[in-house]
C-alpha positions in Angstrom: 18.2 -7.5 0.3 21.2 -8.8 2.2 21.8 -5.7 4.4 18.5 -4.0 4.8 19.6 -1.6 7.7 22.4 -0.4 5.5 20.1 0.2 2.5 17.5 2.0 4.7 20.2 4.2 6.1 21.4 5.0 2.6 18.0 5.8 1.2 17.2 8.0 4.2 20.3 10.0 3.7 19.7 10.2 -0.1 16.2 11.6 0.4 17.4 14.3 2.9 20.4 15.2 0.7 18.7 15.8 -2.6 15.4 17.4 -3.5 14.4 18.0 0.1 17.5 20.2 0.6 17.8 21.3 -3.1 21.2 19.7 -3.2 22.8 17.2 -5.5 21.2 18.5 -8.7 23.1 17.4 -11.8 22.7 18.1 -15.5 20.5 15.3 -16.8 21.3 13.4 -20.0 17.6 13.1 -20.6 16.2 16.1 -22.4 13.8 18.3 -20.3 14.4 16.3 -17.1 15.5 17.6 -13.6 17.8 15.2 -11.9 19.3 14.8 -8.4 22.0 12.3 -7.4 23.5 11.1 -4.2 26.5 8.7 -3.8 27.7 7.0 -0.7 30.1 4.0 -0.7 28.8 1.5 -3.3 25.3 3.0 -3.5 24.1 5.6 -5.9 20.6 7.3 -5.8 19.1 9.0 -8.9 15.9 11.0 -8.8 14.8 12.1 -12.3 11.5 13.9 -13.1 9.6 16.0 -15.6 7.3 18.8 -15.0 6.6 21.3 -12.3 3.0 22.0 -11.2 2.2 18.5 -12.3 5.1 16.1 -12.6 6.1 12.4 -13.1 9.4 10.8 -12.2 11.4 7.9 -10.9 13.9 7.2 -8.2 16.5 4.4 -8.6 19.1 3.1 -6.2 22.1 1.3 -7.7 24.3 -1.0 -5.8 27.7 -1.4 -7.5 26.2 -0.1 -10.8 23.3 -2.5 -10.8 19.7 -1.2 -10.3 18.5 -2.5 -6.9 15.4 -0.5 -6.0 13.1 1.8 -7.8 10.0 4.0 -7.2 7.8 5.8 -9.7 5.7 8.8 -8.8 3.2 11.2 -10.4 1.3 14.1 -9.0 1.4 17.8 -8.2 -0.7 20.8 -7.5 -4.5 20.4 -7.6 -5.3 24.0 -6.9 -2.4 26.4 -7.0 -3.9 29.9 -7.2 -0.4 31.4 -6.6 0.4 28.9 -3.7 2.7 26.5 -5.6 6.0 28.0 -4.3 4.9 27.9 -0.7 3.4 24.4 -1.0 6.6 23.0 -2.6 8.7 24.7 0.1 6.5 23.0 2.7 6.8 19.7 0.8 10.6 19.9 1.0 10.3 20.4 4.8 8.1 17.2 5.0 10.5 15.3 2.7 13.4 16.2 5.0 11.7 14.0 7.7 11.3 10.6 6.0 9.8 7.8 8.0 12.7 5.6 9.1 10.7 2.4 8.7 9.8 3.0 5.1 11.7 6.1 3.8 9.9 6.5 0.5 8.6 10.1 1.0 8.0 12.1 4.2 6.7 11.3 7.6 3.2 9.8 8.2 2.0 13.3 9.4 3.6 16.7 9.5 2.1 20.2 10.1 3.7 23.6 9.9 1.6 26.8 9.9 -1.5 26.3 7.8 -0.1 23.3 5.9 -0.6 19.7 6.7 1.2 16.7 5.1 -0.2 13.2 5.2 1.4 10.0 3.9 -0.3 6.7 3.5 1.7 3.6 2.4 0.9 0.0 1.8 3.5 -2.7 2.0 7.2 -2.6 2.9 10.3 -1.0 1.4 10.6 -4.1 -0.7 7.2 -3.6 -2.4 4.9 -0.7 -1.7 2.4 1.8 -3.0 1.0 5.0 -1.5 -0.1 8.5 -1.6 0.9 11.8 -0.1 -1.5 14.8 0.3 -0.9 18.4 1.3 -3.7 20.5 2.7 -3.8 24.3 3.0 -6.2 25.2 5.8 -7.9 21.8 5.3 -8.3 22.3 1.5 -6.4 19.6 -0.5 -4.0 21.5 -2.8 -1.5 18.8 -3.7 -1.4 15.0 -4.1 1.1 12.4 -5.3 0.8 8.7 -6.0 3.8 6.4 -5.9 4.8 2.7 -6.0 8.0 0.7 -6.1 10.3 -1.8 -4.4 13.3 -4.0 -4.9 14.2 -5.1 -8.4 15.1 -8.6 -9.3 
């Protein structure tokens, strides 16, 4: 990547400006999918996923209409017992605070009320994998696995 700081700034803004803030939703051309988009200068971010309590999806960053970076993810509620709405509201709070070094999901650690968010990543923004977990009063209620990096 020729201009890594510019890319990192873009993806950071894209993450904050889409699902985390429930902004940028577009009608998806893919049947049954939910899709968010964010465009800035010659970058375009697309987040497309399927499902709700358990979901799978992919994020793609395009540079001048060419795919540059992608991340796949899959996960969701483990135990929901009526908590899903509150857990996903908390998740959006965490996702609005992406780690500036590797802005693939939220911060390494975030707590609000009885919820705790933990993120573990391996690698760099160029090639990575990881997992995020949400606990409700120390009980794991949500997890998500992800991987991705630059395309060539």
